[in-house]
MARBA-3410 file (N, C-alpha, C, O; in Angstrom, 1 decimal):
224
88.1,86.2,116.1,88.6,85.1,115.8,90.2,85.6,115.2,90.4,86.4,114.3 ~ 91.1,84.8,115.9,92.6,85.1,115.5,93.1,84.6,114.1,92.9,83.4,114.0 ~ 93.5,85.2,113.2,94.1,84.4,112.2,95.4,83.8,112.4,96.4,84.4,112.9 ~ 95.6,82.4,112.2,96.8,81.7,112.4,97.8,81.9,111.1,97.4,81.9,109.9 ~ 99.1,82.2,111.5,100.2,82.0,110.6,100.1,80.7,109.3,99.5,79.7,109.5
100.7,81.0,108.4,100.7,79.7,107.5,101.8,79.0,108.1,102.9,79.5,108.5 ~ 101.4,77.8,108.1,102.6,76.8,108.7,102.7,75.2,108.2,101.7,74.6,108.0 ~ 103.6,74.9,108.2,103.9,73.2,107.8,104.2,72.4,109.0,105.1,72.8,109.8 ~ 103.5,71.4,109.2,103.6,70.7,110.7,103.9,69.0,110.2,103.2,68.3,109.5 ~ 105.2,68.9,110.9,106.1,67.7,110.5,105.7,66.8,111.8,106.0,67.3,112.9
105.2,65.6,111.8,104.9,64.6,112.9,106.2,63.7,112.9,106.7,63.0,112.0 ~ 106.8,63.8,114.2,108.1,63.0,114.2,107.5,62.3,115.8,107.4,63.0,116.8 ~ 107.1,60.8,115.8,107.1,60.3,117.0,108.2,60.3,117.9,108.0,60.2,119.2 ~ 109.3,60.3,117.3,110.7,60.2,118.4,110.6,61.4,119.0,110.8,61.4,120.2 ~ 110.4,62.4,118.5,110.4,63.7,119.3,109.6,63.6,120.7,108.6,62.9,120.9
110.2,64.6,121.8,109.7,64.8,122.9,108.9,66.2,123.1,107.9,66.5,123.8 ~ 109.7,66.9,122.3,109.1,68.4,122.4,108.7,68.9,121.3,109.0,68.2,120.3 ~ 108.0,70.0,121.0,107.6,70.7,119.8,108.8,72.0,119.5,109.3,72.9,120.3 ~ 109.0,71.7,118.2,109.9,73.0,117.8,109.6,73.9,116.6,109.3,73.5,115.5 ~ 109.8,75.1,116.7,109.2,76.0,115.6,110.6,76.5,115.1,111.6,76.7,115.7
110.4,76.7,113.6,111.5,77.2,112.9,110.9,77.9,111.7,109.7,78.2,111.6 ~ 111.6,78.2,110.8,111.3,79.1,109.5,112.1,78.0,108.5,113.1,77.4,108.7 ~ 111.3,78.0,107.2,112.2,77.6,105.7,112.7,78.9,105.2,112.7,80.0,105.7 ~ 113.3,78.3,104.0,114.0,79.6,103.4,112.9,80.6,103.2,113.2,81.7,103.6 ~ 111.4,80.6,102.5,110.7,81.2,102.3,109.9,81.9,103.2,109.0,82.6,102.8
110.4,81.7,104.7,109.7,82.4,105.6,108.3,81.7,106.3,107.6,82.2,107.1 ~ 108.2,80.4,105.7,106.9,79.6,106.2,107.5,79.0,107.3,108.6,78.5,107.3 ~ 106.5,79.0,108.3,106.6,78.4,109.8,106.7,77.0,109.8,105.8,76.5,109.2 ~ 107.7,76.2,110.4,107.8,74.9,110.4,107.6,74.5,111.8,108.3,74.9,112.7 ~ 106.5,73.5,111.9,106.4,72.9,113.4,106.9,71.5,113.3,106.6,70.9,112.3
107.6,71.0,114.3,108.2,69.7,114.3,107.7,69.2,115.7,108.0,69.8,116.8 ~ 107.1,68.3,115.6,106.5,67.9,117.1,106.0,66.2,116.9,105.8,65.6,115.8 ~ 105.9,65.6,118.1,105.4,64.1,118.2,104.1,64.5,117.9,103.8,65.6,117.5 ~ 103.1,63.3,117.9,101.6,63.5,117.6,101.0,64.2,118.5,101.0,63.8,119.7 ~ 100.3,65.5,118.2,99.6,66.3,119.1,98.3,66.6,118.2,98.1,66.4,117.0
97.3,67.1,119.2,96.3,67.7,118.7,96.0,68.9,118.0,96.8,69.8,118.4 ~ 95.1,69.1,117.1,95.1,70.4,116.3,94.9,71.5,117.4,95.6,72.6,117.3 ~ 94.2,71.3,118.4,93.8,72.3,119.6,95.2,72.5,119.9,95.6,73.6,119.8 ~ 96.0,71.7,120.1,97.2,72.0,120.9,98.2,72.9,119.8,98.8,73.9,120.2 ~ 98.2,72.5,118.7,99.0,73.6,117.6,98.2,75.0,117.7,98.9,76.0,117.8
97.0,75.0,117.6,96.4,76.3,117.6,96.7,77.2,118.9,96.9,78.4,118.8 ~ 96.8,76.5,120.2,97.1,77.1,121.2,98.3,77.5,121.3,98.4,78.6,121.9 ~ 99.5,76.7,120.9,100.8,77.1,120.7,101.1,78.4,119.9,101.9,79.4,120.2 ~ 100.4,78.3,118.9,100.5,79.5,117.8,100.0,80.5,118.5,100.9,81.3,118.6 ~ 99.3,80.7,118.9,98.5,82.1,119.6,99.4,82.4,120.7,99.6,83.5,120.9
100.1,81.4,121.4,100.8,81.9,122.6,102.3,82.4,122.1,103.0,83.3,122.6 ~ 102.7,81.7,120.8,104.0,82.4,120.2,103.8,83.4,119.1,104.6,83.7,118.3 ~ 102.6,83.8,119.2,102.5,84.8,118.0,103.3,86.0,118.0,103.7,86.5,117.0 ~ 103.7,86.4,119.2,104.6,87.6,119.0,106.1,87.2,118.6,106.6,88.0,117.9 ~ 106.8,86.0,119.0,107.7,85.7,118.8,107.8,85.5,117.1,108.7,85.9,116.3
106.7,84.6,116.7,106.7,84.2,115.5,106.6,85.5,114.5,107.1,85.3,113.4 ~ 106.1,86.5,114.7,105.7,87.6,114.0,107.2,88.1,113.8,107.7,88.2,112.6 ~ 107.9,88.4,115.0,109.1,89.1,115.3,110.4,88.4,114.4,111.1,89.0,113.6 ~ 110.4,87.0,114.6,111.0,86.2,113.8,111.1,86.1,112.4,112.1,85.9,111.7 ~ 109.6,86.3,112.1,109.5,86.0,110.4,110.2,87.4,110.0,111.2,87.4,109.2
109.6,88.5,110.5,110.1,89.9,109.9,111.5,90.2,110.0,112.0,91.0,109.2 ~ 112.2,89.5,110.9,113.6,89.6,111.1,114.4,88.7,110.0,115.4,89.1,109.5 ~ 113.9,87.7,109.9,114.1,86.6,108.8,114.1,87.2,107.3,115.0,87.1,106.5 ~ 112.9,87.9,107.1,112.7,88.2,105.6,113.4,89.5,105.4,113.5,90.0,104.3 ~ 114.0,90.2,106.6,114.8,91.5,106.3,116.5,91.3,106.3,117.4,92.1,106.4
116.6,89.8,106.3,118.2,89.5,106.3,118.6,89.9,104.9,117.9,89.8,103.9 ~ 119.8,90.4,105.0,120.5,90.8,103.7,121.3,89.7,102.9,122.0,89.0,103.5 ~ 121.4,89.6,101.6,121.6,88.4,100.8,120.9,87.3,100.5,121.3,86.3,100.0 ~ 119.5,87.7,101.0,118.6,86.5,100.5,118.6,86.2,98.9,118.9,87.0,98.0 ~ 118.3,84.9,98.8,118.5,84.5,97.4,117.6,85.4,96.5,116.4,85.7,97.0
118.0,85.9,95.1,117.4,86.9,94.5,115.9,86.3,94.0,115.7,85.2,93.5 ~ 114.8,87.3,94.1,113.6,86.9,93.6,113.5,87.8,92.6,113.3,89.0,92.8 ~ 113.7,87.2,91.3,113.5,87.9,90.1,112.5,89.0,89.5,112.6,89.9,88.6 ~ 111.4,88.6,90.3,110.0,89.3,90.0,110.2,90.6,90.8,109.8,91.7,90.3 ~ 110.8,90.6,91.8,111.0,91.6,92.8,112.2,92.4,93.0,112.4,93.6,92.8
113.0,91.6,93.3,114.4,92.3,93.7,115.2,92.7,92.4,115.3,92.0,91.4 ~ 115.8,93.9,92.5,116.8,94.4,91.4,118.2,94.8,91.8,118.9,95.7,91.2 ~ 118.6,94.1,92.9,119.8,94.3,93.6,120.6,92.9,93.9,120.0,91.8,94.0 ~ 121.6,92.9,94.0,122.5,91.9,94.3,123.6,92.1,95.2,124.3,93.1,95.0 ~ 123.9,91.3,96.3,124.9,91.7,97.4,126.3,91.3,96.9,126.3,90.2,96.2
127.5,92.0,97.0,128.6,91.4,96.5,129.7,92.3,97.5,129.9,93.5,97.5 ~ 130.3,91.2,98.2,131.5,92.1,99.4,130.6,93.1,100.2,131.0,94.2,100.4 ~ 129.5,92.6,100.6,129.0,93.7,101.3,128.3,94.8,101.1,127.9,95.5,101.9 ~ 128.1,94.9,99.6,127.5,96.2,98.9,126.3,95.8,98.2,126.4,94.7,97.7 ~ 125.1,96.4,97.9,123.9,96.1,97.1,124.5,97.0,95.6,124.6,98.2,95.5
124.6,96.0,94.7,124.8,96.5,93.3,123.5,96.5,92.5,122.8,95.5,92.7 ~ 123.1,97.3,91.8,122.2,97.1,90.6,122.2,95.8,89.8,123.2,95.4,89.3 ~ 120.9,95.0,89.7,120.9,93.7,88.9,120.0,94.0,88.0,119.0,94.8,88.3 ~ 120.1,93.5,86.5,119.2,93.5,85.9,119.1,92.4,84.9,120.2,91.8,84.8 ~ 118.1,91.9,84.0,117.8,91.0,83.1,118.0,91.6,81.8,117.6,92.7,81.5
118.6,91.0,81.0,118.8,91.6,79.5,118.6,90.3,78.5,119.4,89.4,78.3 ~ 117.4,90.4,77.9,117.0,89.2,76.9,117.8,89.5,75.6,118.0,90.7,75.1 ~ 118.3,88.5,74.9,119.4,88.4,73.8,118.9,87.3,72.8,118.0,86.5,73.0 ~ 119.6,87.4,71.9,119.6,86.6,70.6,120.2,85.3,71.0,119.6,84.2,70.8 ~ 121.4,85.5,71.5,122.3,84.4,71.7,121.5,83.3,72.5,120.7,83.6,73.4
121.9,82.1,72.3,121.2,81.1,72.9,122.3,80.6,74.2,122.8,79.5,74.1 ~ 122.4,81.5,75.1,123.3,81.2,76.3,122.9,82.3,77.4,122.3,83.3,77.2 ~ 123.5,81.7,78.6,123.1,82.6,79.6,124.7,83.1,80.3,125.6,82.2,80.5 ~ 124.9,84.1,80.4,126.0,84.7,81.1,126.0,86.0,82.0,125.5,87.0,81.5 ~ 126.5,86.0,83.1,126.4,87.3,83.9,127.7,88.1,83.9,128.8,87.6,83.8
127.6,89.1,84.0,128.6,90.2,84.0,128.6,91.2,85.2,127.5,91.6,85.5 ~ 129.6,91.6,85.9,129.7,92.6,86.6,130.5,93.4,85.9,131.7,93.1,85.6 ~ 130.1,94.5,85.7,130.9,95.6,84.9,130.2,97.1,85.5,129.0,97.1,85.8 ~ 131.0,98.2,85.7,130.6,99.5,86.3,129.8,99.6,87.5,128.8,100.4,87.6 ~ 130.2,98.7,88.3,129.3,98.4,89.5,127.9,97.9,89.4,127.2,97.9,90.4
127.3,97.4,88.4,126.4,96.5,88.5,126.4,95.2,87.7,127.3,94.8,87.0 ~ 125.3,94.6,88.0,125.4,93.0,87.4,124.5,93.1,86.3,123.5,93.8,86.5 ~ 124.6,92.4,85.0,123.9,92.0,84.0,123.6,90.5,83.8,124.6,89.8,83.7 ~ 122.4,89.9,83.9,122.4,88.6,83.2,121.9,88.4,81.9,120.7,88.6,81.7 ~ 122.6,88.0,80.8,122.2,88.2,79.6,121.3,86.7,79.4,121.8,85.7,80.0
120.3,86.5,78.8,119.6,85.1,78.5,119.0,85.4,77.2,118.9,86.4,76.6 ~ 118.5,84.0,76.9,117.9,83.8,75.3,116.4,83.6,76.0,115.4,84.3,75.7 ~ 116.5,82.3,76.9,115.1,81.9,77.4,115.0,81.8,78.8,115.8,81.1,79.5 ~ 113.7,82.6,79.3,113.5,82.7,80.8,113.8,81.5,81.8,112.9,80.7,81.7 ~ 114.6,81.2,82.6,114.8,80.2,83.3,115.5,80.6,84.5,116.7,80.8,84.5
114.6,80.7,85.6,114.9,81.1,86.8,116.0,80.2,87.6,116.7,80.7,88.4 ~ 116.1,78.6,87.3,116.7,77.8,88.0,118.3,78.1,87.1,119.3,78.0,87.8 ~ 118.3,78.2,86.0,119.8,78.6,85.2,120.2,79.8,85.8,121.3,79.9,86.1 ~ 119.3,80.9,86.0,119.7,82.2,86.6,120.6,82.0,87.9,121.8,82.4,87.9 ~ 119.7,81.4,88.9,120.5,81.1,89.9,121.8,80.3,90.0,122.8,80.5,90.8
121.6,79.4,89.1,123.2,78.6,89.0,124.2,79.6,88.4,125.3,79.3,88.8 ~ 124.1,80.4,87.8,124.6,81.5,87.2,125.5,82.5,88.2,126.7,82.7,88.2 ~ 124.5,82.9,89.0,124.7,83.7,90.1,125.5,83.0,91.4,126.4,83.5,92.1 ~ 124.9,81.7,91.4,125.8,80.6,92.3,127.4,80.6,92.0,128.3,80.6,92.8 ~ 127.4,80.5,90.6,128.6,80.1,90.1,129.8,81.4,90.2,131.0,81.3,90.3
129.2,82.5,90.1,129.9,83.8,90.2,130.3,84.0,91.3,131.4,84.6,91.4 ~ 129.8,83.6,92.6,130.3,83.6,93.9,131.3,82.7,94.1,132.4,83.0,94.7 ~ 131.1,81.5,93.7,132.0,80.6,93.8,133.3,80.7,93.0,134.3,80.2,93.6 ~ 133.5,81.2,91.8,134.5,81.7,91.4,135.1,82.9,92.1,136.4,82.9,92.0 ~ 134.5,83.8,92.7,135.2,85.0,93.4,135.7,84.4,94.7,136.9,84.6,95.1
135.0,83.7,95.2,135.5,82.7,96.6,136.7,82.2,96.3,137.6,82.6,96.9 ~ 136.8,81.2,95.3,138.0,80.5,94.9,139.4,81.4,94.8,140.5,81.1,95.2 ~ 138.9,82.6,94.2,139.9,83.5,93.8,140.5,84.4,95.2,141.7,84.5,95.6 ~ 139.4,85.0,95.9,139.7,86.0,96.9,140.1,85.0,98.2,141.2,85.1,98.8 ~ 139.2,84.1,98.7,139.4,83.5,100.0,140.9,82.9,100.4,141.5,83.2,101.5
141.4,82.1,99.4,142.6,81.3,99.8,143.7,82.5,100.0,144.4,82.1,100.9 ~ 144.1,83.7,99.5,145.1,84.7,100.0,144.7,85.1,101.6,145.6,85.0,102.5 ~ 143.4,85.4,101.9,143.0,85.4,103.2,143.2,84.6,104.2,143.5,85.0,105.3 ~ 143.1,83.2,103.7,143.5,82.1,104.5,144.8,82.1,104.8,145.1,81.8,105.9 ~ 145.8,82.4,103.9,147.3,82.0,104.2,147.6,83.4,105.0,148.3,83.4,106.1
147.1,84.5,104.5,147.2,85.7,105.3,147.1,85.6,107.1,147.9,86.0,107.9 ~ 146.1,85.0,107.3,145.4,84.8,108.8,146.2,83.5,109.3,146.6,83.4,110.4 ~ 146.3,82.6,108.5,147.0,81.3,108.9,148.4,81.6,109.4,148.9,81.1,110.5 ~ 149.2,82.3,108.5,150.4,83.0,109.1,150.5,83.6,110.3,151.4,83.4,111.1 ~ 149.5,84.5,110.5,149.5,85.3,111.7,149.3,84.3,112.8,149.9,84.4,113.9
148.5,83.6,112.8,148.0,82.6,114.0,148.6,81.5,114.1,148.4,80.9,115.2 ~ 149.7,81.0,113.1,150.5,79.8,112.8,149.5,78.5,113.0,149.8,77.4,113.6 ~ 148.3,78.8,112.5,147.4,77.7,112.2,147.1,77.3,110.7,146.4,78.0,109.9 ~ 147.7,76.2,110.5,147.6,75.8,108.8,146.6,74.8,108.5,146.7,73.7,109.0 ~ 145.7,75.1,107.7,144.8,74.1,107.1,145.6,73.1,106.3,146.7,73.2,105.7
144.7,72.1,106.3,145.3,70.7,105.2,145.1,70.9,103.9,145.9,70.7,103.0 ~ 143.6,71.5,103.8,142.8,71.6,102.6,141.9,72.8,102.6,141.4,73.1,103.7 ~ 141.6,73.4,101.6,140.5,74.4,101.5,139.7,74.0,100.4,140.1,73.6,99.3 ~ 138.1,74.0,100.7,137.3,73.8,99.8,136.4,74.8,99.8,136.4,75.7,100.6 ~ 135.5,74.7,98.8,134.3,75.6,98.8,133.0,75.1,98.3,133.0,74.6,97.2
131.9,75.3,99.0,130.4,74.7,98.6,129.4,75.6,98.9,129.6,76.5,99.7 ~ 128.3,75.4,98.3,127.4,76.5,98.9,126.2,75.5,99.7,125.5,74.6,99.3 ~ 126.3,76.2,101.1,125.5,75.6,102.1,124.3,76.5,102.7,124.3,77.8,102.8 ~ 123.4,75.9,103.1,122.3,76.6,103.8,122.5,77.0,105.1,121.9,78.0,105.5 ~ 123.3,76.4,105.9,123.2,76.6,107.4,124.7,77.1,107.9,124.7,77.8,108.9
125.8,76.8,107.4,127.3,77.2,108.0,127.8,78.2,106.8,127.6,78.1,105.6 ~ 128.4,79.1,107.4,129.3,80.0,106.7,130.8,79.1,106.6,131.4,79.2,105.6 ~ 131.1,78.5,107.4,132.4,77.5,107.3,132.3,76.4,108.3,131.5,76.3,109.2 ~ 133.4,75.6,107.9,133.5,74.5,109.0,135.0,73.9,108.9,135.8,74.1,107.9 ~ 135.4,73.2,110.0,136.9,72.8,110.1,136.7,71.4,110.5,136.0,71.3,111.5
137.1,70.2,109.7,137.1,69.1,110.0,137.9,68.6,110.9,138.9,69.3,111.1 ~ 137.9,67.3,111.7,139.0,66.7,112.4,140.5,66.6,111.9,141.5,66.6,112.6 ~ 140.5,66.5,110.6,141.7,66.7,109.6,142.3,67.9,109.4,143.3,68.0,108.8 ~ 141.6,68.8,110.0,141.9,70.3,109.6,141.9,70.6,108.2,142.9,71.1,107.7 ~ 140.5,70.4,107.4,140.4,70.6,106.2,139.3,71.7,106.5,138.3,71.5,107.3
139.5,73.0,105.8,138.5,73.9,106.2,137.6,74.1,104.8,138.1,74.1,103.7 ~ 136.4,74.3,105.0,135.2,74.2,104.1,134.7,75.7,104.2,134.5,76.2,105.3 ~ 134.4,76.4,103.2,133.9,77.6,103.2,132.6,78.0,102.3,132.5,77.7,101.1 ~ 131.7,78.5,102.8,130.4,78.5,102.1,130.6,79.8,101.0,131.0,81.0,101.2 ~ 130.2,79.2,99.6,130.6,80.4,98.8,129.6,81.9,98.6,129.8,82.9,98.0
128.6,81.6,99.5,127.9,82.6,99.7,128.6,83.9,100.5,128.2,85.0,100.5 ~ 129.7,83.5,101.2,130.7,84.3,102.0,130.7,85.5,101.1,130.7,86.5,101.8 ~ 130.8,85.6,99.9,131.2,86.5,98.9,130.1,87.8,99.0,130.5,89.0,98.6 ~ 128.9,87.5,99.6,128.1,88.6,99.8,128.4,89.5,101.0,127.9,90.6,100.9 ~ 129.1,89.1,101.9,129.7,89.6,102.9,130.6,90.7,102.9,131.3,90.8,101.9
130.7,91.6,103.7,131.6,92.8,103.6,133.1,92.0,104.4,133.1,91.1,105.3 ~ 134.1,92.4,103.9,135.4,91.9,104.1,135.8,91.7,105.5,136.4,90.7,105.8 ~ 135.4,92.5,106.4,135.6,92.2,107.9,134.7,91.0,108.5,134.9,90.6,109.6 ~ 133.8,90.4,107.7,133.0,89.5,108.0,133.3,88.1,107.5,133.0,87.1,108.1 ~ 134.1,88.3,106.4,134.5,87.3,105.7,136.0,87.0,106.3,136.4,85.9,106.1
136.7,87.9,107.1,137.9,87.5,107.5,137.8,87.1,108.9,138.7,86.4,109.4 ~ 136.3,87.5,109.7,136.3,86.6,110.8,135.9,85.3,110.8,136.2,84.6,111.7 ~ 135.1,84.9,109.5,134.8,83.5,109.4,136.0,82.8,109.4,136.3,81.9,110.3 ~ 137.0,83.3,108.3,138.2,82.6,108.2,139.2,82.1,109.6,139.7,81.0,109.7 ~ 139.1,83.3,110.6,139.7,83.3,111.8,139.1,82.6,112.7,139.8,82.0,113.6
137.7,82.3,112.6,136.9,81.5,113.2,137.4,80.0,113.0,137.7,79.2,114.0 ~ 137.4,79.6,111.8,137.7,78.2,111.2,139.0,77.8,111.4,139.4,76.6,111.4 ~ 139.9,78.9,111.4,141.4,78.4,111.5,141.6,78.4,113.1,142.6,77.7,113.5 ~ 140.7,78.9,114.0,141.2,78.8,115.4,140.6,77.2,115.8,141.3,76.5,116.5 ~ 139.6,76.9,115.2,139.1,75.2,115.3,140.2,74.2,115.1,140.2,73.1,115.7
141.3,74.8,114.2,142.5,73.9,114.1,143.2,73.7,115.5,143.8,72.7,115.8 ~ 143.0,74.7,116.5,143.6,74.4,117.9,142.6,74.1,118.6,142.8,73.3,119.5 ~ 141.5,74.4,118.5,140.5,74.0,119.6,139.0,73.5,118.6,138.3,74.2,117.8 ~ 138.9,72.4,118.9,137.6,71.6,118.2,136.4,71.8,119.0,135.6,70.9,119.2 ~ 136.3,73.2,119.6,134.8,73.3,120.3,134.8,74.7,120.5,135.8,75.4,120.2
133.6,75.3,121.1,133.4,76.5,121.4,133.5,76.9,122.9,132.8,77.8,123.3 ~ 134.1,76.5,123.4,134.7,76.7,124.8,135.4,77.9,124.9,135.4,78.6,123.9 ~ 135.9,78.5,126.0,136.7,79.5,126.5,137.7,79.7,125.8,137.8,80.8,125.2 ~ 138.6,78.7,125.9,139.9,78.7,125.0,139.9,79.2,123.7,140.7,80.0,123.2 ~ 138.5,78.5,123.1,138.7,78.8,121.5,138.2,80.4,121.3,138.7,81.1,120.4
137.2,80.8,122.0,137.1,82.4,121.9,138.1,83.0,122.3,138.5,83.9,121.4 ~ 138.9,83.0,123.4,140.2,83.4,123.4,141.0,83.6,122.5,141.6,84.7,122.3 ~ 141.1,82.6,121.8,142.0,82.5,120.4,141.4,83.7,119.2,142.0,84.6,118.6 ~ 140.2,83.4,119.2,139.8,84.3,118.3,139.8,85.8,118.5,140.1,86.7,117.8 ~ 139.2,86.0,120.1,139.5,87.5,120.6,141.0,88.0,120.3,141.2,89.1,120.0
142.0,87.1,120.5,143.3,87.7,120.7,143.8,88.4,119.0,144.7,89.2,118.8 ~ 143.0,87.6,118.1,143.3,88.3,116.7,142.2,89.4,116.2,142.4,90.3,115.5 ~ 141.3,89.1,116.7,139.9,89.8,116.6,139.1,90.8,117.8,137.9,90.8,117.7 ~ 139.6,91.3,118.5,139.1,91.8,119.8,137.8,92.4,119.7,137.1,92.5,120.7 ~ 137.3,92.8,118.5,135.9,93.1,118.2,135.1,92.0,117.6,134.5,92.3,116.6
135.2,90.6,118.1,134.7,89.6,117.3,133.2,89.6,117.7,132.5,89.0,116.8 ~ 132.5,90.2,118.8,131.1,89.9,119.1,130.5,91.0,118.3,129.4,90.8,117.9 ~ 131.2,92.3,117.9,130.5,93.0,117.0,130.3,92.2,115.7,129.1,92.1,115.2 ~ 131.1,91.7,115.0,131.4,91.1,114.0,130.0,89.9,113.8,129.2,89.8,112.9 ~ 130.1,89.2,114.9,129.3,88.0,115.3,127.9,88.8,114.9,127.2,88.4,114.0
127.5,89.7,115.7,126.1,90.6,115.5,125.9,90.9,114.2,124.8,90.4,113.7 ~ 126.7,91.6,113.3,126.6,91.9,112.2,126.5,90.8,111.2,125.7,90.9,110.2 ~ 127.3,89.7,111.5,126.9,88.3,110.6,125.6,88.1,110.7,124.9,87.8,109.7 ~ 124.9,88.2,111.8,123.5,87.7,112.1,122.5,88.5,111.2,121.4,88.0,110.9 ~ 122.9,89.7,110.7,122.0,90.3,109.7,121.9,89.8,108.5,120.9,90.1,107.8
122.8,89.0,107.8,123.0,88.3,106.7,122.4,86.9,106.8,122.4,86.3,107.8 ~ 122.1,86.5,105.6,121.5,85.1,105.5,122.7,84.2,104.5,123.5,84.7,103.7 ~ 122.5,83.0,104.8,123.3,81.9,104.0,122.7,81.6,102.8,123.4,81.2,101.9 ~ 121.5,81.8,102.5,120.5,81.5,101.4,119.6,82.5,100.9,118.9,82.1,99.9
END
């Protein structure tokens, strides 16, 4: 008897097909119209190889959200640095990055607060480091955004609005510099080309001839 993977089934009568994906924890998500349990089980067996490969790839992506009970490193600018928790008497939580290692000082154990401190570190670094890089590439490309903003998102590294406002994912600070610059060039190119057609990619390639290699490397990281 085959063991089926752990999954969550979401029934949506408006759907015409069945879709498989994974959540942040690597749990398989099945979205489908109303179907039988037999159909689901046959589908899982048929897609078993894809499911196993995809889950393994997902769980091995770099920059995943820290699991404080298991992991002891934190990504910053493409490098993994030692991370440790240090309990103290002071009733506050603070995160330091000194001598190439992170230390999170806390009084009371609170993982939600710990994640907020780490997220805030990335946001402050993004606000400090990304604008000069945007200016650098905007001047090269002669494509200037109206506004730049920063927020943590689960799906996109960056976006360009119809009004040429750029938004960058603060988790970009986990990435090495060449990938950060690729995302910036990508979004600046959208100021001229509001699509992903040939003209857009020609624009990107004219500034980053090896952009396809950068895309492949970017796929080894996760936004969450």
